[in-house]
C-alpha positions in Angstrom: -7.5 5.6 -7.2 -10.8 4.0 -6.8 -11.6 0.3 -7.2 -14.4 -2.1 -6.4 -13.5 -5.5 -4.9 -16.1 -8.0 -4.0 -18.8 -5.3 -4.3 -17.1 -2.9 -1.9 -15.5 0.4 -2.9 -12.0 1.3 -1.9 -10.9 4.9 -2.6 -7.6 6.6 -1.8 -9.3 10.0 -1.8 -11.8 9.1 1.1 -9.8 6.6 3.2 -7.4 7.6 6.0 -3.8 7.5 5.0 -1.7 5.7 7.6 1.8 5.7 6.1 3.8 6.0 2.8 6.9 4.2 1.6 9.0 4.3 -1.6 12.2 2.6 -2.6 14.1 5.9 -3.2 14.1 5.7 -6.9 12.9 8.5 -9.2 9.5 7.9 -10.9 11.1 7.6 -14.3 13.2 4.6 -13.1 11.7 1.3 -14.3 12.2 -0.2 -10.8 10.6 2.7 -8.8 8.0 1.7 -6.3 5.6 3.8 -4.1 3.2 2.3 -1.6 0.7 3.8 0.7 -1.3 2.1 3.5 -4.9 3.2 4.1 -7.8 2.4 6.3 -11.4 2.8 5.3 -14.2 4.2 7.5 -15.4 0.7 8.1 -12.0 -0.5 9.3 -10.6 -2.3 6.2 -6.9 -1.8 5.5 -5.6 -1.6 1.9 -2.3 -0.9 0.2 -2.2 1.3 -2.9 0.9 0.6 -4.9 2.5 2.1 -7.9 5.5 0.8 -9.7 7.6 1.2 -12.8 7.8 -1.3 -15.7 10.3 -3.6 -13.9 8.2 -4.0 -10.8 5.3 -6.3 -9.7 2.9 -3.4 -10.3 3.8 -3.2 -14.0 1.1 -3.7 -16.7 2.1 -5.9 -19.6 1.1 -5.3 -23.2 2.3 -8.0 -25.6 6.1 -7.9 -25.4 6.4 -4.7 -23.4 5.4 -3.4 -20.1 4.7 0.0 -18.5 4.1 1.5 -15.1 1.1 0.3 -13.2 -0.9 0.6 -10.0 -3.2 -1.5 -7.9 -5.0 -1.8 -4.6 -4.5 -4.9 -2.4 -6.7 -5.6 0.7 -4.8 -6.3 3.9 -5.7 -7.9 7.2 -4.9 -6.0 10.4 -1.8 -8.3 10.9 -0.7 -7.8 7.3 -1.0 -4.0 7.8 1.2 -4.2 11.0 3.7 -6.4 9.2 3.9 -3.9 6.3 4.5 -1.0 8.7 7.1 -3.0 10.6 8.9 -4.0 7.4 9.3 -0.4 6.5 10.3 0.9 9.9 7.1 2.8 10.6 7.2 2.4 14.4 5.3 5.6 15.3 2.4 4.6 13.0 2.3 1.1 14.6 2.1 2.7 18.0 -0.5 5.2 16.9 -2.9 2.9 15.0 -2.1 -0.5 16.6 -0.9 0.3 20.1 -3.4 -2.0 21.7 -2.1 -5.0 19.6 1.6 -4.5 20.6 3.2 -6.1 23.6 6.5 -5.2 25.2 9.0 -8.0 24.7 
């Protein structure tokens, strides 16, 4: 997917994929969600999400809705939080090791 936000291009084909997550549901399930965290060559993080008709990614058309997808820009802290939320410890250490302290 490719979008332009604030005159800047974000493309899932050219950005570096950091991690993927899905909620374990089949794609034909209205509540299925798939998300992938990316980093552009210039260092901007973004989340590409896809979801079924009963998710926040859904597109509405009158009285009905269908699957949809979108790209959301994330700060470095939001990217780390997303990885942490989905248990992606190895990716946090690999991409953000210098931001993490031992507790």
